N, C-alpha and C positions, 0 to 999 in steps of 0.2 A: 602194468602188463608185462613191461619188459623184465622186470625182476621175476614174477612168475614164469615166464616162459623160458629164463635161461638163455637168452639169446646172447652171442658174442659177435664181436667185430666181424663182417663179410657175411653175416646171416641175411637171409631175405625175410622180410615181415610184408605179407600181402593185406591190403584193404580194400574192401569193398565199400561203396558209401553211397547211399542214396539220398542225395540232398533233398529230393521230393518228399521222402519220409519225414526226414529231420524237420521239416517245415508245417507237417501235417498232413501232406497230400499224400495220394497213392503213388508208389513207385512208379516212375518215368512219367509222370502227370504234372509235377511242379517243380522243375529243375531250378535249382537256386545256387548260382555262382558265390553269392555271399556267404551261404550256409557251407558250402564246399572249402572256401577258402579258409573261413573259419577253422575247420576240422583238421585242414592241410596245415595249416599255422600252429597247431596244437601238437600234430603228430611228426612232421616231418623234421624240426630242429631236434626233437628228443631222440628221433633214431639216428640222424647225422652226428649227434655228440657221442654216440656209441659205436660210430663206425657201421650201423645196420643199413642195408639197402632197403629200400621201399619199392613195392610193385602195387600201382594202381590198377585196380581192375575196372575195365570199360564195361559198360551196360550190354544188355543181350543184342542191342543193334550192331554192335561191332563183335558179336560172338565171345563177349566176356575176354577179349584180349588185355594183355597187361601193358602198362607203360612203365618202363624201368630206364635206369641209367645204362647208357651204351657200354660204358666200363663193365657192369656187371653181366649183360648180355655176351658180351666176347669173352669173359673169362669163363663163363659157363656152357660156351658152345651153343646159346639159344638161335633160334633162326628168327632173324628180324623181317616183320612184314612191314608192309607200306600203308598207314593210316594215321590220320591226325584227328584226335576225339574233339568232339565238339559237346555243348552242353546238351543237346538233343539226339546226339548220336556218337554216343561213349560216354557220356554224363559229365556233370560238373566237376566232379573230383578227379576224375582222370584229365579232363580239361587243364585243371589247374595245375595238377602234377607234370602235364607236358609243357605247361609255360614256365614252371619253375626248376624243374631239372636242368642240370648242364648240359647234357647231350641226351634228350629223351628218345628212345625208340619204343616201338610196339612189338611185342612178342606174343604167340598163342599159348605157350603153357610154360609153367615154373612148378618148382617144388619148394614152397616156402617151409620155413621153419616154425612159423607162427602166423597169425592174423586176427583182424577185425572185420566183423560182418555189421555195418551199421545199416539197418534197415532192410533185412532181408535179401540181401545181393548174391546169396550163396557162392561163398568163396571156396567151399570145401575143395572142388576139383582142382585148386591151385596151392593145397597143402601137401606136405609129404605124407606117406602112406597110413601113419597111424597118428589120428587127431585125437587131443586130449582136450575136453572142455576147460577154460579157465574162467573160474567165478570171480568178478571185480563186485565192488560195491556200487560201482557205477552202472545202471541196468539199462539206460537210455541217452541219447544225446538228441538233444531238442525232443520231438516226438517218436524219433526212431529207436527201435530197439536194438541195443548191443549184444552182439554175441562174440566170444573171443575163443581162439584155440591155440595149443602150442603142439608140437609133435613131438613123438619119441620114436626111437628104433623100435623094429617090430622084435616081439620075443619070438625066440625061435627054439624047437627043441621038443623033448617029451617030458616024462615024468622025474626024470634025473635033473632036468635043466635048472640051473640056479641063475637069478636075476639080480643085478643091482637094484639097490633100494632107491637110487635116486633118479631114477627113469621114469 
């Protein structure tokens, strides 16, 4: 995913993860810290190795706020809000991120360069304006469907406009 998305150090990668869906339950009905911790353990080190920041999306009970590193929030002028996710109010993945980040904070909005939606968590509102689907060989994590996206700059102009091919 990281190579297909073309992410570089300093970029933001958003993950929405339903641990309930991973273990075969309906979203929000079977939260599993163990499943969330396993997914986090697979994603977070890979991002850190490349200097990419993770935004962990909370569930709808916290209005889909995101847990990010304070360093990222301050560097991008994001307004920090006051909440600490729990497995049943925020979700197990966001709880795991909060417990593992150096200085976790919650923010209401981000514009991530790419992301993963594990189990139908609806991350689209947290991606930059033009999302492009990324097809991976992996279609599920556990029982949860996996959808990925990268973003590209908007194409602007008219009939005479020329666009770079690598967008």
